[in-house]
Steps between C-alpha positions, in 0.01 A plus 500: 500500500599703196641850540222600262227395744430567866249334731318656794249323725294751702287239681155353446274571204341819636831641621659429161220671309518801733878523457464496121226763509721723717785455252271600212396815687863584578611464138201700376575785738869501407430505126237774523732713714791449259329541163130560550384158377507132592509232228402151616419172325240274659468125469211257487432199718353427842807613695517852350123530546548451875744790496273728295205433731712639782690771312205662321303551823548680833740564665735465199271671251539836674881486497551508123456793259303289253468785252878468450495123445514328161385138504624251243482120489774238486286264294150434374294212371352515151151575630276812498554742791161419653565126498550332838850374416629845404786623720380855439150417621637325807690812609193717440279272710765484774460875550684682223169617348428700817833683514511873414724441200446653153382230256770613255761380751370143508673328209354156441648251257266455202553130440151395392550566127810508277729431793819550296394854407385560857843404634669736256272785605559431869874503442465838328294624794775405745763672288287814489397524866778339703844659539736252330205256491567424867228442759537625856348173620398171341277281717505131409386164625643154444328190368560158650687420178738793548348731240446871556299755302409286193854373450457123517758227457487373143379829356710717271442796729751379757774536237405849380792741538397815308127563517334659805152357440409187305213281392606168652359161398483269804526139374403348836177703507442515124425869517644844428596747771639852484797548732779729601835337427790437734705784342210736574445377856871513582505873416266574791632686802347224714344164418296336776379140487230430759467132593232371735393156609616142530444422130801716409744350751660246263577756230629753753721236660637404159597863440660582834613175666878519515562126467277461194595522136334811368199427277438637155184678609424809292474709816869433570577754226370790710729764645847639441798536737433874529119464522424161654141376493342491845307183580259557791360173634283403793585226750300232320667562165846499661445202731760281324776760542732544798672808641812401307311528171366850559 
């Protein structure tokens, strides 16, 4: 295990989702108390959706001052916001659309047209709204291939060292995505990677198994020694790991 990454296994799927929702609430309350606002980046995918469906409803919904929250996204597909594959639409349908949050504080990535210009504008938005362009919390998932956000192996985005937001061509998918970069994500006060289910067990084992050579997965770039990324995994996803690995 890298000093830049930590792993915690709360229990089964429901327990793990509840733990992550509680952590979100805690960080939101701390940020609002300290500076009057909470800046968080959401992710797409089926795993984050499971979290949002819990977090954006009772009893968690009542524990967050949503009018102080600013929602951003870690990545977006090059589709219109009302298209089924849109990460923005997914979060709305999971419950975000029913939260008492000012629309001006929901900052979607506009990746459907002129994605290069959209990435530049999103980067400017972060610089304008976020202190030192740093999120309070970045919520991510992990693909079976070890990608996170839209930073895939074989894409130029995994090598970006200066930009905060990029238009990233994904050769394996033959499509464009807009994505936060690793330099941007590593600035966050806390980065959480939620991992659920048996399909992720091989990749998680590759990352954290002590007797394995570490893979070149993009997600291995997350975290810093002073702000390690927190991987939160359920029992199924961590089934190939032992107590010595954690």
